C-alpha positions in Angstrom: -27.7 -30.6 -1.3 -31.3 -32.0 -2.0 -33.9 -31.0 0.5 -35.6 -34.2 -0.1 -32.6 -36.2 1.3 -33.7 -34.7 5.0 -37.2 -35.5 6.2 -38.7 -35.0 9.6 -38.7 -38.0 11.8 -39.3 -37.0 15.3 -39.7 -33.9 17.5 -37.3 -32.2 19.8 -37.4 -33.0 23.4 -37.0 -30.1 25.8 -36.4 -30.4 29.6 -37.2 -27.3 31.6 -34.5 -26.3 34.0 -35.9 -23.5 36.0 -39.2 -22.2 37.3 -39.5 -19.7 34.6 -39.0 -22.4 32.0 -35.8 -20.8 30.7 -33.7 -23.1 28.7 -29.7 -23.7 29.3 -29.7 -24.5 25.5 -32.0 -23.0 22.9 -31.9 -24.0 19.2 -32.0 -21.3 16.3 -35.6 -20.8 15.2 -36.8 -23.3 12.3 -34.0 -25.8 13.3 -35.0 -29.5 12.2 -33.7 -32.1 14.4 -34.4 -35.4 12.2 -32.5 -36.0 9.2 -32.4 -39.1 6.8 -29.4 -39.7 4.2 -28.9 -42.2 1.6 -26.2 -45.0 2.0 -23.6 -43.0 0.1 -24.1 -39.7 2.0 -21.7 -38.6 4.3 -23.4 -35.7 5.9 -26.0 -36.2 8.6 -27.2 -32.6 8.5 -27.2 -29.6 6.1 -23.7 -28.2 5.4 -24.8 -25.2 7.4 -25.2 -27.4 10.3 -27.4 -27.1 13.6 -27.2 -23.9 15.5 -27.8 -23.4 19.1 -27.1 -21.0 21.9 -26.2 -22.2 25.6 -25.6 -20.5 29.0 -22.8 -22.8 29.9 -20.8 -25.7 28.9 -22.3 -28.4 27.0 -21.4 -31.8 25.4 -22.9 -34.2 22.7 -23.1 -38.0 22.9 -24.1 -40.6 20.1 -26.3 -43.6 20.9 -27.8 -46.3 18.7 -31.5 -46.0 17.9 -33.3 -49.6 17.4 -36.9 -49.9 16.9 -37.6 -46.3 17.9 -36.1 -47.0 21.3 -32.6 -45.4 22.5 -30.3 -48.2 23.2 -27.7 -46.6 25.8 -25.6 -49.7 25.7 -24.8 -49.3 22.0 -23.2 -45.9 22.3 -19.6 -47.3 20.8 -21.3 -49.0 17.9 -23.2 -45.7 16.8 -19.9 -44.1 17.6 -18.2 -46.0 14.8 -20.3 -44.4 12.0 -21.4 -41.1 13.4 -19.2 -38.3 14.1 -20.3 -35.1 15.8 -18.0 -31.8 15.2 -17.6 -30.1 17.7 -18.7 -32.4 20.4 -18.4 -30.1 23.4 -18.2 -26.4 24.3 -16.6 -25.2 27.5 -18.3 -21.7 27.9 -21.5 -20.1 27.1 -22.2 -18.8 23.6 -23.6 -19.6 20.1 -22.3 -22.9 18.4 -22.8 -24.8 15.4 -22.6 -28.6 15.1 -22.4 -31.0 12.1 -22.9 -34.6 12.0 -21.1 -36.7 9.7 -21.5 -40.4 8.7 -19.5 -43.3 7.3 -20.7 -44.8 4.0 -23.5 -47.5 5.0 -22.0 -50.7 3.7 -23.8 -52.9 5.7 -26.9 -53.5 3.4 -29.4 -52.4 6.3 -31.0 -49.1 7.6 -29.5 -47.7 10.6 -30.5 -45.1 13.0 -28.7 -43.0 15.7 -29.6 -40.3 18.3 -27.1 -37.3 19.1 -28.0 -36.1 22.5 -26.9 -32.6 23.2 -26.9 -31.5 26.8 -26.3 -28.2 28.7 -27.3 -28.1 32.2 -30.5 -29.8 32.7 -31.7 -29.2 29.1 -31.2 -32.1 26.4 -31.9 -32.1 22.7 -32.3 -35.1 20.9 -31.4 -35.2 17.2 -32.4 -38.3 15.2 -30.5 -39.4 12.1 -31.4 -42.3 9.7 -28.9 -43.7 7.0 -30.5 -45.9 4.4 -29.1 -49.2 3.4 -29.1 -48.1 -0.3 -28.1 -45.1 -2.5 -30.7 -43.0 -4.3 -30.3 -45.1 -7.3 -31.1 -48.3 -5.3 -27.6 -49.9 -4.7 -25.3 -50.8 -1.7 -22.5 -48.2 -2.1 -18.7 -49.2 -2.7 -15.8 -48.5 -0.4 -14.1 -45.1 -1.6 -13.4 -41.4 -0.5 -16.4 -39.3 0.3 -17.3 -35.7 0.6 -19.7 -33.9 2.5 -22.5 -32.4 0.7 -23.1 -28.5 0.3 -19.4 -27.7 1.0 -17.8 -25.2 -1.4 -15.6 -27.3 -3.8 -14.9 -24.6 -6.5 -14.6 -21.0 -6.8 -13.7 -19.2 -9.9 -13.0 -15.3 -9.7 -12.8 -13.2 -12.8 -13.7 -10.0 -14.5 -16.5 -10.6 -17.3 -14.8 -8.2 -19.8 -11.6 -10.1 -19.7 -12.4 -13.7 -18.4 -9.1 -15.3 -19.7 -6.5 -13.1 -17.6 -6.7 -11.8 -14.1 -8.7 -14.7 -12.9 -8.3 -17.2 -10.1 -9.7 -20.7 -9.8 -9.6 -22.4 -6.4 -10.5 -26.3 -5.9 -11.2 -27.6 -2.4 -11.5 -31.1 -0.9 -12.7 -32.3 2.4 -12.3 -35.2 4.5 -15.5 -37.2 5.8 -15.9 -34.9 8.7 -16.0 -31.8 6.4 -12.6 -30.5 7.3 -10.5 -28.8 4.6 -8.1 -31.2 3.3 -6.5 -29.6 0.1 -6.6 -26.2 -1.5 -5.4 -26.0 -5.0 -5.1 -22.4 -6.4 -4.3 -21.5 -10.0 -3.9 -17.8 -10.7 -3.5 -16.2 -14.2 -2.0 -12.8 -14.2 -3.0 -10.0 -16.7 0.2 -10.9 -18.8 -0.9 -14.5 -19.2 1.6 -15.9 -16.5 0.2 -18.6 -14.4 0.9 -19.4 -10.8 -0.4 -22.7 -9.2 0.0 -23.9 -5.7 -1.7 -26.7 -3.7 -2.0 -26.4 0.2 -2.3 -29.6 2.3 -4.0 -29.6 5.8 -3.2 -32.0 8.5 -5.2 -32.1 11.7 -3.8 -33.0 15.3 -5.1 -32.4 18.8 -6.4 -28.8 18.8 -3.7 -27.9 16.0 -3.8 -27.8 12.1 -0.5 -28.0 10.1 -0.7 -26.3 6.5 2.2 -27.2 4.1 2.6 -26.1 0.4 3.9 -27.8 -2.7 5.8 -24.9 -3.8 8.0 -24.4 -0.7 8.7 -27.5 1.3 10.0 -25.6 4.2 7.5 -23.0 4.5 4.4 -23.8 7.1 1.7 -22.4 9.0 0.6 -23.9 12.3 -2.7 -23.0 13.6 -3.4 -23.6 17.3 -7.1 -24.2 18.2 -9.4 -23.5 21.1 -11.7 -26.0 22.5 -14.4 -25.1 20.2 -12.1 -25.4 17.2 -11.1 -22.0 16.1 -7.8 -20.6 15.8 -6.3 -18.6 18.6 -2.7 -18.4 17.5 -1.1 -18.9 13.8 2.6 -19.2 13.2 4.2 -18.9 9.7 7.7 -19.5 8.7 10.3 -22.2 8.5 11.7 -24.7 10.9 13.5 -22.5 13.5 12.7 -19.3 12.1 8.9 -18.3 12.6 8.5 -15.2 10.5 4.9 -14.0 11.6 2.6 -14.6 14.6 -1.0 -13.8 14.3 -3.4 -14.0 17.2 -7.1 -14.3 17.4 -9.7 -13.4 19.9 -13.5 -14.2 20.1 -16.4 -13.1 22.1 -18.8 -15.4 24.0 -20.8 -15.9 20.8 -17.6 -17.6 19.0 -17.4 -14.4 16.6 -14.0 -13.1 15.7 -13.5 -9.7 17.5 -9.7 -8.9 17.2 -6.8 -10.2 14.9 -3.3 -9.0 15.7 0.1 -9.1 14.3 3.2 -7.3 15.6 2.7 -4.2 13.8 -0.9 -4.1 12.8 -4.5 -5.2 14.2 -8.1 -5.4 13.2 -11.2 -5.4 15.5 -14.6 -6.8 14.3 -17.9 -5.4 15.6 -20.9 -7.8 15.4 -24.7 -7.0 15.5 -27.4 -9.6 15.4 -25.2 -12.1 14.3 -23.7 -10.3 11.2 -20.1 -8.3 10.9 -21.2 -4.9 10.7 -17.9 -3.0 11.3 -14.0 -3.5 10.9 -11.4 -1.2 12.4 -8.0 -1.4 11.3 -5.1 0.2 12.9 -1.2 -0.2 12.9 2.0 1.0 14.6 2.3 4.0 12.0 -0.7 5.5 13.4 -2.7 4.7 10.1 -6.4 3.6 10.6 -9.5 2.9 8.7 -13.0 1.8 9.4 -15.1 -0.4 7.1 -19.0 -0.6 7.6 -21.3 -3.5 6.2 -25.1 -3.9 5.8 -26.7 -7.2 4.7 -29.6 -8.8 2.9 -32.4 -9.7 5.4 -33.9 -12.3 3.3 -30.5 -14.1 2.2 -29.2 -16.5 4.8 -25.6 -17.5 4.7 -25.2 -21.1 4.3 -21.8 -21.2 3.1 -19.2 -23.0 5.1 -16.8 -19.9 4.7 -16.8 -16.5 3.8 -15.8 -16.4 0.3 -15.6 -12.6 0.0 -12.7 -12.6 2.4 -13.5 -9.8 4.6 -11.5 -11.3 7.5 -8.8 -12.1 5.1 -5.7 -12.2 7.5 -4.4 -15.7 6.5 -7.0 -16.6 4.1 -5.8 -20.3 4.5 -7.7 -20.3 7.9 -10.7 -18.6 6.6 -11.2 -21.1 3.9 -10.7 -23.9 6.5 -13.5 -22.3 8.6 -11.3 -21.9 11.5 -11.8 -18.3 12.2 -15.1 -18.3 14.0 -18.8 -18.2 13.5 -19.5 -16.0 10.2 -22.2 -13.7 9.3 -25.7 -14.9 9.6 -26.7 -13.2 6.1 -25.3 -12.4 3.0 -23.5 -9.0 2.7 -25.0 -6.4 0.6 -22.7 -3.4 0.7 -19.3 -2.5 2.3 -18.1 1.0 2.5 -14.7 2.4 3.7 -14.9 5.8 5.4 -11.6 7.3 4.2 -10.3 8.4 0.8 -7.3 6.1 1.2 -9.7 3.2 2.4 -8.1 -0.2 1.7 -11.3 -1.8 1.9 -13.3 -1.9 -1.4 -16.6 0.4 -1.5 -19.3 -1.7 -3.3 -22.3 -3.8 -3.2 -22.8 -7.6 -3.7 -25.4 -9.3 -5.9 -26.1 -13.1 -5.6 -27.5 -15.9 -7.5 -28.5 -18.9 -5.3 -29.9 -22.5 -6.1 -33.2 -24.0 -4.8 -31.7 -24.8 -1.6 -30.2 -21.1 -1.0 -26.5 -21.8 -1.7 -24.8 -19.2 -3.7 -24.1 -20.1 -7.3 -22.7 -16.8 -8.4 -22.0 -13.6 -6.6 -20.7 -10.3 -8.3 -19.1 -7.2 -6.3 -19.8 -3.8 -8.1 -17.5 -1.0 -7.0 -19.1 2.3 -6.1 -17.3 5.1 -8.0 -17.9 8.0 -10.2 -20.2 6.2 -12.6 -23.6 4.8 -11.5 -22.8 1.3 -13.0 -19.9 -0.9 -12.7 -19.6 -2.7 -16.1 -16.9 -4.9 -15.3 -17.6 -6.3 -11.4 -15.5 -8.8 -9.9 -17.4 -12.1 -10.2 -17.1 -15.3 -8.7 -18.9 -18.6 -9.7 -19.1 -21.2 -6.9 -19.7 -25.1 -7.0 -20.6 -27.1 -4.0 -19.8 -30.8 -3.3 -22.5 -33.3 -4.0 
């Protein structure tokens, strides 16, 4: 994503809601609330979205902006080309919203205002979409992709790139929702496994199907914020596994549970700092994480798969708000720890998105000469 696509247009309007000036809705520090996109761009905000905290229920509405004056009567017209996701929340907590645009085929500049309200506090977000593309043309019809979302991941070990590797290609709809996940795994003996998953979205439910097994499915039931609370795996008439998910008031995942095992997730200052694992056989483990203070996590899902139960849901961003920063180390506290002990290093582009990451295991030697590595591409 190019920073030049997004420029400051107007300031945020706050309305005090109590005698001590405490706000019912507060933005994350440094958040811009005015954005500009070219005619063929379909993201009205950075891929990382706009973050805020509320003390209660909130909602977002879209209105037309003409000659810098809000036209309330044009709410439906703006709503035809602007989508806010999510557009409401029923409880207090931390939220991230993203604004998506249709291609502008009108030949004219257009503006809209998204109003986010909680109690008596309002925040105005202004979005302008230009009439032309960056090259000065009116765009043509066709499928679009939100900029800044992870579109490809290639996992490998540097000493033998051609085997034991995994390539994942992802596509999204205009709202930034995962549409297809194509995975190609090459094993150490050269054998290849290929699978494509397709995502279909209903009312607070997501259906995931595979081209390798027409009868197998995952059905994910979502809460009002858009995060999974129950996932069912299996075949028609034969659900083989049920996974439940619980979240805190800030929409962080705090517990995942299946019939015979569970995980609990501990958060501090917006980062996942500990995972506790247990099962019906009495086995347990704890993994502890530290983070880079200077590396903000801008990715749309956790590519390191720490909360990896049903990675199909993790990659779709359905398992809650992820860590604020990029992880540095992860350590298991037992000899048989199923979590890897190791440290992460990253390469990022000018906008702070990860282009390459490597995970070095902590063992008897001081240096891991063959760290698991992932190269990442983002949608443009």
